[in-house]
Structure formats: C-alpha cells, structure tokens
N, C-alpha and C positions, 0 to 999 in steps of 0.2 A: 503493500499499499504506500510505502514511503516514496517509491519512484514516481508514480503519477503526480503526487503532491509537489515534488520538486519541479516537475515539468510545468505545473500550473504557476508556481512562483516565478520561474523564468519568463514564461509567456506574459504574465501580468506586468512584470517589470519592464520588459521590452516594449509592450504595447502602450504603457503609460508614457514612456519616453517618446515613442513614435507619434502619439497623439499630440504631445506638446510641440514637437518639431513641425508637424503638419499644420498646426494652427499658425505658428510664426511664419512658416513658409508661404501660407496663403496670404498673410499680410504683406510679405515681401513681394510676391508676384503681382499684387494689385498695383504696385508702383512701377513695374517694368513696362512702361509705356514710353514712346519716343519723347525725349526732352528737347524742346525747341530752343536752340541757342543761335546767337548771331554768327554767321559765317563771313568769310572774306568778301563775298558778294553783297552781304546785307549792309555792312557798315565800314567806313574807313575812319579810323580814329584820328589820324593826322597824316600830313605829308612832310617829309624832312629831306634835307639835302646832305650828302656825305661831305664832311669837312676834313676827316682824316684821310691819309693816302688811300685807304680802301676800307671796305666794310665786309666782314666775313659772314657768309650765310651757312648755317648748319641745317642738316636735314631734320633736326628735332630740337626741342627746348632743353639742351644740356650739352656740356662740353664733351660728353661721351659720344655725341653724334658727330659724324664726319662733316668737314667743310666741303661743300660741293660747288659754291659759286662765290665770286668776289665782285663787289660793286665799286667802281672807281670814284675818285674824288670828283665832286661837282654833280654827280648823278643824283636823282631823287628817288626815293622809295616811299611807298605807302605803308603805314602801320595799320594792320587790320585786326590784330588781337594781341593779348598779353597773357602770359602764364608766369606767375611770380615775377622774377627779374629777367625773363626772356620775352622777346617781342617777335611776333610773326610779321614779316614785311613782304611786300611785293614790288618788283621792279617795273619799270615802264614796259618791259617786254613780257610781263606776266609771270616771271619766275618768282616763286614763293619759297621762303626759308625762314630760319630763326636766328636772331642776333641777340647777344647778351646785353644787359643794361649798361655796362661799362663802355661798350662801343657806341651804343645808342646815345649816351650822354655827350659824345663828341660830334654829333650831328647838329645841324642848324635848321631853323625854320626857313621857309622859302624867302622871307624878308631879311634873312641874315641874322636874326636874333637867336639867342641860346634857347635850347629846348629843355624843358623841365620834366624829367621822368620821375614819378613818385616811386617810393619804395613799395614792396608788396603790402597789400592791405587785406582786410577781412574778406573782400570779394574774391581775392585770389585763393583764400582758404576754401571758400565755397565751391569755386570752379575748378580747383586742382584735380587732375586726373590720376596722379600717382602719389603714393604715400609709403613711407618706410619708417620703421622705429624699433626701439628696444624697450622691453618692459621686464620687471622683476617683481616677485611676490611669493605667495604661499600656495602650494598645491597639496592639499590634504595633509598638512603638517610638514611637508618637505619644502626646501627652497627651489624656486624655479626662475630661470632666466629665458626670455623668449625674444626672438627676432621675427619681424613680419614685413611683408610687402603687400601693397593692395592697389587695385585698379578700380576707379570709379566708373561704373556703367552709366549712371546718371546721378544727379545731385543727391538722390535718395538711397541708391543701392550701390554697393561695392562688393568686390570679391577679393578675399585675402588668402595668402599662403603663409602659414606659421611653422616655425621650427623652435623647439624648446629643449632645454637641458634641465633635468630634474636631479637634485642632490638631496638625499634623505639620510637619516641615521642608520638605516638597515639596508637600504638599496639605493642605487642610482638608475637613471634611465633617460630616455629621450622620447619626444613626442612630435609628430608632424600632423598637420590638419589643414583642410581647406574650409574657409568660412564664408558665409554670406552675411553682410551687415546692412541693416536698414536704419537710416537716420530720419527722424520725423521733422526736424527743423534744421536743415543743413546750412541755412543762411545766417544762423545765430552764432555769436561768439562761444556760447555754452551750448553744445549740441549733443543731446542724449541719443543713444542707439541701442538696437537689439541685434543679437547675432545668433546664428546656428551654424553647425558644422559637423564634420566627421573626419576621421583619420585613424592613425594607429599609434600605440604606445608600446615601447619596449622597456622592460624592467630587468635589471641585473642585480640580484642580491649581493651584499658585501660578504666577504669571507667570514664565516662563523664556524662553530663546531659542526653544525649540521648545514651542509652546503645546499642551498636551494637552486632550482633551475631558472635559467633565463626564460622570460615570457614575452611574447609579442601578441597583443590583443587589439581588436578593433574598438574604437571609441566614438561617441557622439556627444554633442553638447548643445545647450541653450544658454544664453546669457544676456547681459545688459551692461551698459556703461555710459560714459560720456567723454567727449573730446572738448578741450578748451583752446581756442586760438590764443597763443602766447604773444609772439611778435614776429615780424617778417615772415619766414616760412616755417616756423616751429609751432608745435602744439603739445599740450599735456593731455595724456590719456589715462583713464582709470576704468577697470572693468571687472565684472564678476561673471564666472561661468560655472554651470553645474554639469558635470560630466557623468556619463554612464560608460563603464568599461565592460564590454561583452566578453567575459572570460569563458573558459571551457569547463569551469568548475560548476557546482550546483547552483550558485547564485551570482548575478552580476554585481559589480561594485559601483558605488556612487561616490564621486569625489568632488569637493568644492574647491574653487580657485579664486584668489584675489590677486590682481596685478596692477601696477602703475608704472608709468614711464614717459619718455619723451619720443616724439617723432617729427619728421619734417615732410613737407609736401612739395610737389613740383609738377 
C-alpha cells in the first residue's frame, strides 16, 4: 500500500507546481503582442556634421561589433535612434550603423554649433534590449552566486539565461536555467517583475565518512522581484524564487532562494 501512496504524493507535488507555472505563463503570453516602436523611417532625431577626421560606424551598439563603414569629415549623418550611449545613424547614401557617444560629441550641428548629447536616462533603461548582471544570496541555506544575461522581447517580456554556483556546508553544486520574465510597469524607475523557468541542478556532496553520490536533477521555479534604475546604464536587482527539484527519490524537494545584485543594460 505504501508504493501507491508515494506515487500520489509525487503527482500532487508536481501538478501543484505545474498549475502555478501555467497561471504565470498565461499572464506572460497575454503581453506577447507586437510592440510598436519608432523606426528609422518614423523619426529623425537630428542631423549632424562630422567634425573629426572620420566617424566610425559599427554594425551594432557596442565596441564588440565590427566597424564596417567610415564617414569622412564634412559629411552629414542623420541620428535616428539611441540605445544608452550608442547612436544609430544614417548617411546620405542610406547606410545605417552605430556610433558611440564619444565620437558623436565631436560632431556639429548644421549651423556649426556644438551638439549636446545627454547621458543615458530612464528611457534608455526602459528601451534597452540586452541586460547582464551578477547576484548573490541564499539558496536553501547555502551560498549562491549567479551570472545572467537577458534579451528583451518587448518592454514587458524578456528571456534570461542563468548560471549559478552553489556553496554549502555539506555539498557544492551548480545550476543552469532559462527564465521568462514579465514586468508590469517597465517605464518606472522601480520596476517589479514575475518570473518562471526551468533547468537543471547538479549537486556534489563534500567528502565525509559516508560518501554520497553526485546528482543531476531537473528543476522548475516561480518567483518575483524588482529592478531599480540606478544611474547611467546600471540597475539594482532583488528577487525571490521558489524551486521544485524533481528528484528520482520518493518525494520532490522544494527550495527557496533570495538574491540581490547589480546589472547593466545596453
């Protein structure tokens, strides 16, 4: 009689977690609609003339993107969008690329006056596509350090890839997961969010008199937290997650996690 009872416990635990995830996933999916943003054809922010010997255009908003075109001194470019301290520009021949703020500050207005390019502001935080950061905290009584990178599908929904190192008194381990994050008010300096995700966790017991076996199990989680725009391209992030570890033993494990840390957006 004990074996059927164990099956019921496992099934109930797994179904309760799936029900919570399904509810949050339904909330997220309601926001996965096309987000209308201004494109290069919709608006020209300003037109500037190159005053430096040349202006280097990158294929994307970052120094890691290669330089593919150079604009000569005296030529003019149209500024069509901004992402933190990178500007998307278009030449008279229709070539589009990205230029960093330091080079843009050396350009001039068509009348010869200096151009004022403001530092990244709250709007850049709202419209940023990429985010990366490091957080640390408590994972079921053990210390945890996590790195993550995220991509914003639209201002309300983003997808994140996480990697974590877990350091406990009796065992160490690592964890990897993919998360979906939903933000209710992405245009606010204080921005709460909800998250759900799945992945794997690997646990290695420390050397003891009785040596345990290494384990790799599937995990799922739901959670909530908030992001606070700090300054320029930095933000502060705090979050709580409730994990279910789907073990091969009689019962699944539930683990709570608290973390805080800093991230930057671009």
